TIDO-737066 format. One record per residue (C-alpha): y, z, x. Coordinates in steps of 0.2 Angstrom, whole numbers, padded with zeros to 4 digits, always signed. Layout:
REM residues N
YZX
...
REM end
This chain:
REM residues 117
+0549+0036+0083
+0553+0039+0064
+0565+0022+0064
+0551+0013+0072
+0540+0019+0057
+0552+0015+0042
+0557-0003+0051
+0537-0006+0053
+0536-0001+0033
+0549-0012+0028
+0542-0027+0038
+0527-0023+0029
+0534-0023+0012
+0546-0037+0015
+0532-0048+0021
+0520-0043+0007
+0533-0048-0007
+0534-0065+0001
+0524-0079-0010
+0510-0087-0005
+0513-0103+0005
+0500-0118+0006
+0500-0125+0021
+0501-0144+0020
+0484-0153+0022
+0482-0162+0038
+0476-0181+0039
+0459-0174+0043
+0457-0164+0028
+0464-0177+0016
+0450-0190+0025
+0438-0176+0024
+0441-0176+0005
+0440-0195+0002
+0424-0195+0010
+0416-0179-0002
+0424-0188-0016
+0416-0206-0013
+0400-0198-0007
+0384-0199-0017
+0377-0184-0011
+0393-0171-0013
+0406-0175-0026
+0402-0193-0033
+0416-0194-0040
+0416-0211-0043
+0400-0211-0053
+0411-0205-0069
+0429-0210-0061
+0441-0224-0056
+0451-0221-0043
+0459-0226-0028
+0449-0241-0019
+0431-0234-0025
+0421-0248-0028
+0407-0247-0045
+0415-0234-0053
+0413-0226-0070
+0422-0224-0085
+0415-0208-0092
+0429-0197-0086
+0448-0201-0085
+0456-0212-0069
+0461-0202-0057
+0478-0207-0053
+0496-0197-0053
+0485-0181-0049
+0500-0170-0041
+0508-0173-0058
+0495-0172-0069
+0490-0153-0060
+0505-0145-0053
+0497-0131-0053
+0483-0132-0040
+0474-0119-0043
+0472-0126-0062
+0463-0139-0055
+0452-0130-0043
+0446-0121-0057
+0442-0136-0068
+0431-0144-0053
+0423-0128-0049
+0417-0127-0067
+0424-0137-0080
+0412-0132-0093
+0423-0116-0096
+0436-0128-0101
+0426-0139-0111
+0408-0135-0115
+0399-0151-0120
+0407-0158-0104
+0397-0169-0093
+0405-0166-0078
+0394-0152-0067
+0402-0137-0062
+0403-0141-0043
+0406-0123-0038
+0395-0114-0051
+0381-0124-0045
+0385-0124-0026
+0386-0142-0025
+0401-0141-0016
+0409-0125-0007
+0427-0118-0010
+0432-0128+0006
+0425-0144+0002
+0433-0143-0017
+0450-0139-0009
+0448-0155+0004
+0442-0165-0013
+0460-0159-0021
+0470-0161-0005
+0463-0180-0007
+0467-0182-0025
+0484-0176-0024
+0488-0189-0012
+0483-0202-0028
REM end
């Protein structure tokens, strides 16, 4: 019994020490992210950014290309989409998460898509 408890404790410690692994997004996740990014009622990224095969794109924000290289830290990109005003108080980019325009899951789907650009 004691060996079992020690083994279980060791296993728990070993698993707890393992780095957090983010699963690769499915094609459905990426497609949903693109849908949100292009949607005029959700992300509406095209209003300000040129990206992918978007039509009638804006030029207020930077072109969204090579996003995985530009933002290798996914959490930093998430924070910028969640509330860009923390990084640039005079930005015109809406704080999508802070103002509940998109949920955390929706922002993560948009990032899944952006990482394909």
